[in-house]
N, C-alpha and C positions, 0 to 999 in steps of 0.2 A: 637779390643779396644786397645788404647794406655795405657800402664801400668803407674800408678802413680809413682812419684819419691819415691824410697825406703827411709824410715826414716833413719836418721843418727844413726848408731848403737852405743849404749853406753855400751855394754857388749860383750858377745861372738858373733862371726859372725853367720849369718843365716845358713851357712853350718854346723857349730858346733852344733847349736841348733837343726837343722833337724836331724843330726846324733844321737844326744843324745835322742831326742824324739822318733826316730825309735827304740832305745834300751830300751824304756819304762821309760825314765826319765821324771816324771811329771813336775818337775820344768822347764825343757827345753820346754815342751809343753806350760806351762803357760807363759813362756817368749815370745814364738812365738805369742801367742794370744795377749798378752799385746802390743807387738811391732807393730803388723800389724792390730789390731782392728781398729785404726783410718783410715787406708787405706780402709778397708771394709765399714766403716761408711760413709766415704766421697763419695764413689761411690753410696751408697744407697741414700744419700742426693742429689746427682746429678740427680738421677732418681725421686726425690721428693716422695719417699715412706713415708707412715705414720710410726710413731714410731713402731707400732705393726708389720707392714710388714717388716720394716728394721730389727727388731729382728728376724723375720722368715728367712729373707734372710741370715743374719749373721750366724744364727744357721745352716742353710743348708750348707753354705760355709765351716764352721769348721767341720761339720760331713763329708762332702765330702773330706776334707783334711785328716781327720783321715783314711778314706778308701784309699786314694791315696798316703799317705806319703811314703810308701815303693816303690812306682813306680816313684817318681820324680827323673829323671836322673841328673838334675843339680839343687841342692838346692839353688844356688845363684839366680835362676830364679823364686823363690817362689813369690816375689812381683807381677811379671807379671802374674803368674798363678792365684794368688788370685784376681787380678783385672779382668781378663777375666771371671773367675768363678763367681765372684760377679755380673758382668754384666749379665751373663746368668740367675742367680737367680732373679735378679731384673726384667729382661724381662719376666721370667716365672710368676712372681707375677702380672705384668702389664697385661699379657694375661688373667690370672685368674679373674682379676677385671674389665676387659674391659666392656664397655657399648656401646650399639648400638647408634652411632651418625654419621650423614651423612658426616661431614667435613673430618673425617679420610680417608675413602675410596676415596673421590674425590681428596683430596690433594695428597694422595698416587699415584693416577693415573696421576696427574699433574706432580709430581716430577719424576716418573719412566716411563714417556712416554705413559701412558694409557694402559700398558700391563695388561691383565687379569691374576689373580693368578691361578695357577694350584692347584690341590689337595695337592701336595707335599709342596706347599708354604703357605698353609693355616695358620699354626701357626705363621710363620714369618710375614705374612701379618697382622694378628690380632695384633701382638706385635707392628708392625710398625704403625698401625692405632692409637693405644693408645698413643704411643710416639709422633706422629704427632699432635694429639689433644692437648697434653700438650704443645708442642713447639709452636703451633698456638697462644695459650693464652699469650705467651711471646713476640710475635712480636709487633713492634710499631703499634699504632692504625691505621695509614695510610695503613700499609701493611695488617692488618686485614681487613680493609674496602675494599681494592682493591681485595684481594683474595676472600673475600666473594661475591663480585660482579661477579668476573670471574667464579666462580663455581656455580652460580645460574642456575636453570633449569626452564624454557628455558633460553638460554644464553642472557645476557644483551648486547646490541650493544655497541661497543667501543665509539660511539658518546655520548651515555647516560652515560657511565662510566666517560668519560671526563667531561661532564657537572656536574655530581654529585660530583666528587672529585676535580674539578678545575685544571685538568692537561691536557696537549695536548694529542691528540690521539696517536701521534708518540712516546710519552713517556710511554705509558701504557706497551708495551712489555718490554722495559728495566727495568721499575720499578718492573714488575712482576718477572723478572729474579733476581733482587737484593733481593726481598722479599723471593724468594725460596732459594736463597743462604743463607739467614739468617736462614731459617728453617734447611737447611742441616748442618749449623755450630752449631746449638743448641747442647749442649753436649750429651744429651740423644740420639738425632738423629744420630749424628756423631758416637757415640759408637755403635749404632745398625747397621749402615751401614758398619762399619769397624770391627765389632766383629769377633773374631777368635774362633776356636774350643778351649775350655778351657784346653784340654790336649795337645795343640800344644806346650806350653811352658814347658812341663814336660820333 
């Protein structure tokens, strides 16, 4: 996940605040939370969590920071650490709330070359399905129609897709590619694809 831009500091540097918080200064900890809570919330909004789930994600992030505060090697990297950790927590909540819908697995197979998930990939796959279902609803109507036809079982012939949507048969492939690119660029999908280990920035 790409870290959000760090808010412009209006007081002590993040390094100073982390150092003071490590030493038990409650005011420094409160200042860290106040400064970076908007970052955490913005990522929760990107994942379109409900207010209750966003609260849960934020609480988990701050509790994790309490546990990891002494282990952060570079305090200046804290914004990136918070961004990746928040992404992990949002993904965890999406997995917990997932519901069985056919479009997720089929779109996932389409985007990732039809590879079958192994047992080790089960959790990541479930998370990806939930995010893909969300991203699908944000596609332009024409893309939704095209992908819905392409993933029907049994497959719909290209000639029928062309007639239904009023596009040339030769344009179906390129249109499909552009629609899938839009899916990949959807913030939650992009974050999931590029997400890093939350401890990598520590």
